[in-house]
N, C-alpha and C positions, 0 to 999 in steps of 0.2 A: 517477403518483396522485392527484389534486385530489379533496379534500370541500372542498364549499362547506354553511357553515351559516351560518342568519339569526337573528339576534334573541340573540346573544351580547353581553351585556351585562357579565358577569365571565368574568375569566379560570378560574374554579374550574371554569364550564359549561363550558369549552373541553376542560378536563383530566379530566373526568369522561368527556364521550364519546372524549377521545384514549387514557383509560386501558382503556375498551372496548377502542375497537379491538386494543389490546394483548394486553389479557387473549384476545381471539376465537381469537388465533394461540397461545399456549399450547399448544393439542393439535393432534397431528400430522394431519394432510391426510391421508387415506386414498385415494389415485389410481391405479385397475388395480392392485388388493391392493398397493399400497406405500405405505407411510408416511412421508412428506416434512415435516420442520419448516420453516417457514419465519421469519422476524422482519421486524420492521417499523424502522424509524426516521423519526420524523415532525417537521415542523419547525410552530410553528404562527404564523401573523402576524395579528393585531385592528384590523380598522378599527374609526376612525380612526388610529389613535396608530402603528401600522405601515404608515401608507397609504390612502390613496382613491380609489384605481385600481388597475383588477385586475393590472397590468404591474407596478406596487411591492409587491401583497401576496402576488404569484409569484414574485417574484424576492425576499423578506425571508424567505418561507416557504423557498424553498431552503434560502437561506443557512443559515436553523435549523435544516434536516434536516441538511445537514452538520455543522454543531455535534451533533447529536444521534448521528452515524456516527462523530466524535469522541472522543465519552464514549463507545463500547462498545456503540456497536447499539444494537437493539432498546427504543429508550427512546423519549422526544421532548424536546424543546427549544422554549419562546420565543424571538422574533427580538426582540435588543435591541441599543440603542447600539452597544453592546461589537463586536457583531457585526456593523455597518452599517462598522464599523473593517476588521474581518477580510474583507468581504467587498470593499472597497474594495484591500486585501489582494492579495485574489484573481486579481482584474482587472489587479491592476498584473503576476503574479505569471506570467498566462496571455498578458498582452503578449508579456513575456519570451522566456518559454516556446516561443511558435511561431518556429519557423525555429533553435531553440536546436543543434537536432540540424545542421542542414544550416550550421551558422557555425559550428558544432563548439567549442559555448559552457560546454558542461559541466563539471565538473570531479571529477577524481577524488582519491580521500587516501587513502591505506595508513597505519592506525594497529596499530601495538604494540600486542600484550597480556600481559599474562602468564596462562597458564593455570592450572586449580585444578593443578596439578602443578607442581612446583619444573624449571623449564626454562628455559636462559638467555635475556633478552631479545630480541625481532628472529623467534622461530621462529613464530612466531603473529602473525599481524597482518590487520583486516578492511579492506574496502574501503568506503569511504562515496563515494556521490555527493552532488554540492553544484552548485547554479545559481547562477552569480553574477548578482547586482542590479545594476541602474543606479548604485544608492546603494552600492555596496561591498558590501552583505551577501553571503555565502552563504547562500540558500534550503537548508532541508535538502530530502529526498524528503516525509516529514509534507507539505509547504507547497507543494507541484508536482504529486505524484502524482495526485491528485483529479481535478486540471488533467486531466493526461495520462491518466487514464482515461474524462472525457469526453467525450475527443477521440481515444479509441484510441491514444496512444503509448506506452502502458508496453510495449510486447513489442519496438518498436523501438528505447525507451533500453535496455531490458532486453540488446537484440542490443549498442548500442555499449556500453554496459559490458563485456559480455566480450570485445569484439575490443579495447578497448585496455588490460582487464588483464592480458589474456593477451600481449598483443604487449611492454609492461611487464616480465611477468616474463620474457621471451625475452630482450628486453635488457638483465637484472638475473641470469645465470647464478650469480655467487656470492651472491645471496640466496636463489634458487632452490636451491643445494644443499647450504643448511644451515633453510631454511624446512623446516617441518614442517605449515602450513597456513595458507591463503589464503582466508578465508572470504567470500564473495559474496549479497548479497543478491538476491532473487529475487522480483519484485510474485506477486501469486496470478496474473492470465492469463499472464504466461510459462512456469508449472508447466502450465500445459494449450498451450499453442501448440508446435508444431511447427515453426514458425519457429526459436523460440528453440532447442530441443534440435537441430536440425541446426546452428544458426549456433555451439552448444556444441561437438559433434561436430567439425567443421570446423575451431575453433579448437586444440581438443587437436590436429589432425590434423597444421595446419600451423605453428602453433608448438611442437611439440614436449614441453611440458607435461606431466609424470608425471600420472597422474590420481590419486593418490593425496597431492598436494599442494595440492589445492581441495576446501570446503567449501562449500555452495551452503544457505544459511539458509533456511526457507522457515517463514511464520508459520504460527502456530497454528492459525488461522481457517482458511486456505487448507488446511492438512489435515485439518480437519475438516470441513469445509464441500464440499470439491472432493479426496472420497479418492480416490474410483476415478485421475482426473487424476493425483494426486500420487500413489499407486504404481503408476502407470505410468512416470513420472518418476521416482523413487526407483530402482526395480528396471534402470532403464537403464543407471546412471549409478553405481550400487552395484556392481550388475560389472563395469566397469570399475576400478573402487578408489575413485571419490570419496567424500567425507564427506557429513555432512548434519548439521543443527543445526535446532532448532524453537523458533523465534522470537514473541518478543511472548507466551511460555509466560506465563499467571495475568493476560492481562491482558481475554482477552475470555471464550471460553467457559467455560475453568475460573478464571475470577476469582468471588472473594469475592461480587460483587452478582450 
């Protein structure tokens, strides 16, 4: 949604209106007898400093909105020159990401970690996804997943991750034998995707990886916002013996802010 304001001469004027919009969503909306909690992420661009034409203002407001989402959502952010640098990097990442799946350019890294209990190193590890850039830098998911969301690529990327992780484990039976748990992060959209669920079940069947060796990391935001889909996913794979972890706990709904 776009809100167009005329006669705004001071940032404070925009802040008052923006905070009023946020406050209007603090109370739940009652629809068909159900209470729905909605949140806003607002990006603000002001003319002429952030653009003199509609396309520039819209693009810069959009960049500020994604900055607001990055701050934990349900807040607002003003456009700045620093954001312009971020925007250019986003365009660079989007350009690299298009066709990355077809070109098999994504890379997986397996990082061992010590569990909270005293176990030998290497029995637990987490899988990290990276996108190599032209300058040699490895972009983490927080850099390219927002673009993947816009182009509806998240489920395809997670299916690629599942296929390659299970294939790698299958080719390293000595690691699987000692393995206690391999953690795989799933995007929120993948938890709701029947295609991803089918891909996981198919991978278990084809590669014969024991179900109790795999743990799925689901973000706190996904677990709270998409409760029914999350429960369906968890119940499906918990019955098989898979484990689960709550990712990003304390950074969203349960954070101090």
